[in-house]
C-alpha positions, -999 to +999 in steps of 0.1 A: +523-475+341+515-498+371+519-488+407+523-516+433+524-513+470+551-528+493+533-561+499+524-565+462+487-569+470+475-534+459+481-522+424+466-497+399+472-483+365+468-445+367+462-424+337+489-401+350+518-407+374+535-375+384+563-365+408+559-327+413+589-309+427+571-277+439+538-267+453+529-250+421+534-283+403+513-301+428+485-276+423+487-279+385+486-317+388+456-316+410+437-292+387+447-306+353+450-343+360+421-368+356+403-376+389+405-392+413+437-376+425+456-397+451+490-396+466+513-426+470+539-424+498+562-453+504+535-478+495+535-493+530+497-492+535+479-525+529+446-507+522+435-494+488+441-458+498+465-449+470+449-468+442+435-447+413+427-449+376+431-411+375+462-391+388+487-406+412+512-382+428+545-390+444+558-363+468+592-377+473+608-345+460+590-325+487+613-336+515+628-306+532+627-293+567+614-257+561+616-241+595+625-249+631+612-227+660+620-242+693+603-276+693+580-267+664+593-281+631+577-273+598+585-299+572+574-310+537+551-339+535+571-363+513+600-367+536+605-403+549+604-409+586+640-422+588+652-391+570+631-368+592+646-385+623+681-378+611+673-341+604+657-337+638+687-352+656+710-327+639+688-300+655+688-317+689+651-329+684+632-361+680+597-374+674+582-384+708+572-418+694+576-439+663+565-472+650+588-501+643+590-492+606+604-459+595+604-460+557+570-444+553+565-409+540+555-384+567+521-376+551+513-412+545+520-421+581+499-392+594+470-397+571+465-433+580+469-429+618+502-446+622+513-451+658+540-465+680+536-479+715+535-462+748+506-460+773+513-423+779+518-414+742+492-408+714+495-417+677+519-397+656+491-374+642+484-360+676+516-340+675+506-322+644+501-284+650+491-274+615+486-289+581+491-272+547+469-286+519+465-281+482+427-283+476+408-295+446+408-261+429+446-258+432+444-232+461+464-237+493+448-239+527+467-237+560+448-254+588+459-246+623+430-255+647+394-264+654+374-290+637+394-287+605+427-296+622+410-325+641+400-338+607+432-331+588+454-349+613+441-383+601+425-374+567+428-406+546+439-383+517+402-373+514+406-335+521+434-325+497+471-331+491+492-325+522+523-305+512+537-296+546+529-300+583+541-284+615+551-310+642+556-305+679+587-324+686+607-330+718+644-327+728+664-356+714+666-386+738+681-420+741+664-453+748+675-484+767+659-512+748+655-548+760+640-577+740+633-608+760+611-639+757+587-645+787+558-668+794+527-655+775+502-660+803+524-643+828+525-612+805+488-612+798+479-615+835+499-584+843+495-566+810+482-532+823+509-529+850+537-537+824+523-511+800+523-485+827+557-494+841+576-485+809+578-457+784+572-481+755+561-517+759+549-542+733+551-579+726+546-605+699+534-641+702+530-668+676+498-689+673+504-723+689+532-709+712+531-701+749+559-675+747+556-638+745+585-620+728+586-587+748+601-554+738+607-527+765+621-493+756+628-467+784+644-433+783+679-432+796+708-408+801+733-436+795+757-433+766+750-453+734+758-489+737+752-506+704+758-542+693+787-546+669+780-546+632+783-583+629+762-590+659+736-564+648+735-580+613+731-615+629+702-604+651+683-578+630+688-593+596+697-630+599+675-639+628+646-614+625+644-615+587+661-644+569+653-669+596+617-657+597+616-659+559+629-695+559+604-706+585+576-688+566+585-705+533+584-738+551+551-730+566+536-721+533+549-753+517+538-775+546+509-759+565+505-789+588+539-782+602+529-746+613+523-754+650+558-770+653+574-743+633+558-715+653+570-731+686+605-735+671+606-698+661+595-688+696+621-710+713+649-694+691+642-659+706+669-646+730+675-616+751+689-585+734+699-552+749+710-518+735+712-481+742+709-457+713+691-425+700+653-431+700+647-434+663+674-461+660+658-481+687+622-477+676+628-489+640+638-523+627+644-536+592+615-554+577+626-575+547+600-603+548+568-594+529+534-600+545+498-588+546+485-572+578+453-563+596+454-542+628+426-533+652+423-508+680+404-520+711+398-505+745+430-509+765+413-527+794+402-555+770+436-561+755+445-594+772+410-608+765+414-598+728+448-614+724+435-647+738+404-647+716+424-637+684+451-663+691+424-690+694+410-680+660+444-680+643+452-714+656+424-727+634+440-712+603+475-717+587+492-686+602+529-686+607+534-649+616+532-635+652+504-614+667+516-580+679+502-559+707+510-522+713+495-494+735+486-458+729+470-429+748+436-417+737+433-385+716+408-361+701+415-367+664+382-373+646+391-405+627+419-418+650+412-454+659+423-443+695+399-413+695+383-408+729+399-438+746+432-453+757+437-482+733+456-513+726+464-521+689+464-558+680+480-567+647+479-600+627+500-608+597+501-634+570+532-643+550+531-633+513+513-658+492+493-674+520+455-670+521+447-641+544+411-633+538+395-661+558+415-655+591+413-617+586+375-618+582+370-640+612+393-618+634+376-586+622+341-601+629+351-608+664+370-575+672+345-553+655+314-568+671+326-580+706+354-556+713+343-522+700+372-525+675+383-499+650+405-508+621+438-491+613+433-471+582+465-483+565+458-520+571+434-545+557+397-542+566+365-552+550+341-528+569+321-502+550+312-466+559+278-477+573+296-501+597+324-476+605+304-445+612+289-456+646+324-463+659+335-426+658+320-398+678+336-374+653+323-390+621+298-363+612+323-336+620+348-352+596+322-354+569+314-317+573+351-308+568+353-332+538+322-317+522+337-282+527+372-289+514+364-314+486+328-308+477+329-326+444+349-356+455+380-350+434+401-369+459+376-397+464+388-431+450+370-464+453+385-471+488+375-437+503+340-441+489+338-475+505+351-465+540+338-429+541+307-431+519 
């Protein structure tokens, strides 16, 4: 049995692949299955976090909302983010922030430090109030504070199997979303002011293009105003996915045409506007397969980093845009935004195009000159020795890891590489 991730670049052949339906079955699988024990969510990580030759678990059956007390929501770990958003809305609640993809499992998104954008909002894991783990010996551990919670919020699957979490949510809200192309240098020159002026601000820009494709989402009391089904299909599917796929196929076949293709793709962008419930505005369909690297850098160096990375990518055959988002700093031990307000800069390569050379060059720059920290769910080549000095909470995480998984039952090749 072979497991393959969403992009097709990570695969493994576990000795056992199991889909437990209860906590008791999770505990039995952890104790009885061959090590290492890992959990695969939706497979949307580009790192080797899920890969194992031992036991691979799917928690898709653990997908219930267990309890709601005011704005505290206790929910099973296998639920997908889009399903969680629907369940929350039925109860008049919402996640305060989400990324632009919502097919991930909740535990997978939290364990890798997934984030959205918003200068006043932290990563998703920062809203976790407690974590319920199945440990290596099959026992359960509820973690509700202190150093253990700071570690469990972004755990890389290295502490145990997350079976449930309690989230601090917010009352349901609507967003007024505006997508619009603007001159890139104008955006970069006023980047901090734009990030502060809106609840959620981000942009994309293609190598070889002088256009920024901006996305602004602000809270509103206005009633929903959605594009019609035909118009929504034309913009979200035909333009954002099929057209991008066609351009990317052409770029892969004719790399010398990439500068012209990228400029054409930028020129085709148009203004879009909508009002809807938050989760419907945050997320967009992603049908084109790609490989991704993403780095957190200090917020004040965001514009400088974009210019430097764009210059690198223009020396390589890259037909996908650069993406920039913002988050508030937090106190999660292994969060890439730990201790500092941050900007996340993501680069992507279309499936089948060589990604290692541009990724390594970008990583060398961001990790050395920009105090960069890689997103745990994306591509990175850094080892534990290189990562440790970047996190003030590194030793604290290792103490918790040694306490909860002293014999390394959850340690696969990837966690040994990035954590030691």
